[in-house]
N, C-alpha and C positions, 0 to 999 in steps of 0.2 A: 746480868753480867755473863752468865753462861750462854745466853742467846747471842750476845755480841761476839763471843769467842767462836761459836759455830758459824756465824755470818762471815767473820773474817776468814776462817778456814775455807768456807764454801766459795767465797769470792776468789781467793788465791787458787783454789783447785780449778775454778772455771778458767783461770788464766794459765793453767798448766803448771802451777807452782805448788809443790808439796810443802807443807809447813806443819810444825808442831806449834800449837797455840795454847798458851797458858794465860789466865787472867787473874788479876788481884785488884782489890779496891781498898781504899782507905776511908773510913768513916770520919768525916770532918765536921760533923754537926756542931754549930756554934762558933767555929773558926774556919777560915779567916773572917775577919770583920771588915766591913767598909765603914768609914767614918765620913759623915757629911753634915752640912748645915742646911736645913730646909730653906727653900726659896722664900725670900721676904724677911728672913731673920738675919740679924747681924752675926758675924763670925765670933763675936765676943760672947754670944749666948751659948747655952749648952749645946754641944754637938750630939747628933744622933748616930747610933751604931746599928748596923744590920748585918746578919750573917750572909755570906755569899753563896754558900752551898751546903748540902748535906753529905755529898759523896765526891771524892776525888778519884777519877778514873785515869789510870796511866797506861799508855800503850807503848811498848818498846819493841822495835824491829831489830832483830839481830840476824847476821849471816849464819850459815851452817856451822862455821867455826866459832861462833859466839861473839863476834865483833859487833859492836853497836853500829847500826846504820841510821836509825832515826828514833826519836822519842816525841810523843805527843801526850797532852793531858787535857782533861775536860772536867770542869766543875759542874755538878748536877744538883739542881735545887728541885725538890719534889714536894708536891702537895697532893692530898687525897680529897676528893669531893664526890658527892653522890651523883652529880651530873657533870659532864665534861666542861660545861660553860658556867658552872656555879661553884664558887669557892667561898 
């Protein structure tokens, strides 16, 4: 997350825009949940749930006087494996 803040600040500086960048994240492991019925099963059978993400990352753009200009959010699902293509 710190690397993201530095990258945002660097890109703004490259555009000639000075900025104060603060980042925060919210751990959302286990929630929110997506509910679905697997293909080939009837909707009357038990539905399956799956978490959507581990982390919610919010980016808020404000003007110098603190007025909100834009907000964006990203859900991040992470897995760790011994090799990049093996999970």
